[in-house]
C-alpha positions as CSV (number, residue, x, y, z in Angstrom):
1,M,-6.2,-12.1,-2.7
2,A,-8.5,-9.1,-2.1
3,F,-8.6,-7.8,1.3
4,A,-11.9,-6.9,3.0
5,E,-13.1,-3.3,2.7
6,S,-12.8,-2.8,6.7
7,V,-9.1,-4.0,6.5
8,V,-8.4,-1.7,3.5
9,K,-9.8,1.2,5.4
10,Q,-7.8,0.4,8.4
11,A,-4.5,0.2,6.5
12,W,-5.4,3.4,4.7
13,E,-5.9,5.1,8.1
14,R,-2.6,3.6,9.4
15,S,-0.7,4.9,6.3
16,G,-1.8,8.4,6.7
17,G,-2.5,8.6,3.0
18,Q,1.1,7.8,2.1
19,C,2.9,4.9,0.4
20,E,4.2,2.5,3.1
21,C,6.8,0.7,0.6
22,R,9.9,-0.5,2.3
23,R,11.3,-2.7,-0.5
24,R,14.9,-3.7,-0.4
25,T,15.1,-3.2,-4.1
26,H,13.8,0.5,-3.9
27,A,15.9,3.5,-3.0
28,H,13.8,4.3,0.0
29,F,14.4,1.0,1.8
30,Y,15.2,2.5,5.3
31,I,12.2,4.8,5.3
32,P,8.8,4.6,3.9
33,C,8.2,5.7,0.2
34,G,6.1,8.3,1.7
35,K,4.5,9.2,-1.8
36,S,1.2,11.1,-1.0
37,L,-2.1,9.1,-2.3
38,R,-5.7,9.9,-2.6
39,W,-8.5,7.7,-1.3
40,E,-10.5,8.2,-4.5
41,T,-7.9,6.8,-6.8
42,K,-7.6,3.2,-5.4
43,D,-7.1,0.8,-8.3
44,Q,-6.7,3.7,-10.7
45,S,-3.8,4.7,-12.8
46,S,-4.0,8.4,-12.0
47,Y,-2.3,11.0,-9.7
48,G,-2.2,9.7,-6.3
49,A,-3.1,6.1,-7.2
50,W,-2.5,3.2,-4.9
51,E,-3.2,-0.5,-4.1
52,T,-3.0,-2.8,-1.2
53,H,-0.7,-5.8,-1.2
54,Q,0.4,-8.5,1.0
55,T,3.6,-8.1,3.0
56,K,4.0,-11.8,3.2
57,A,2.7,-14.4,0.5
58,G,0.2,-16.5,2.3
59,G,0.3,-14.3,5.4
60,G,-3.5,-14.1,5.8
61,E,-6.0,-11.3,5.1
62,G,-5.4,-9.2,8.2
63,L,-4.1,-5.7,8.5
64,D,-0.9,-7.0,9.7
65,N,-0.4,-8.6,6.5
66,C,-1.7,-5.5,4.4
67,E,0.3,-2.6,3.0
68,V,-0.6,0.4,1.1
69,L,1.5,1.1,-2.0
70,C,1.8,3.7,-4.7
71,W,1.3,2.5,-8.3
72,S,5.2,3.0,-8.8
73,C,6.1,0.9,-5.9
74,Y,3.2,-1.7,-6.6
75,D,4.2,-2.2,-10.1
76,T,7.9,-2.7,-9.3
């Protein structure tokens, strides 16, 4: 599922350009990953790359179900 561009922009603003990952399987569970990201590298595999992801499968296409993840967190 792809989020609408407006939702992606809102999620990006909320994240402050940092990875929002809080996965239980990652070492940064209690705090967000916080890796610095760059708007220009969305969907790319380069420095500061990131992607949006659903927080809950089937949870809809709204901002409340959209998180910004660095490629490291997105791929794992």
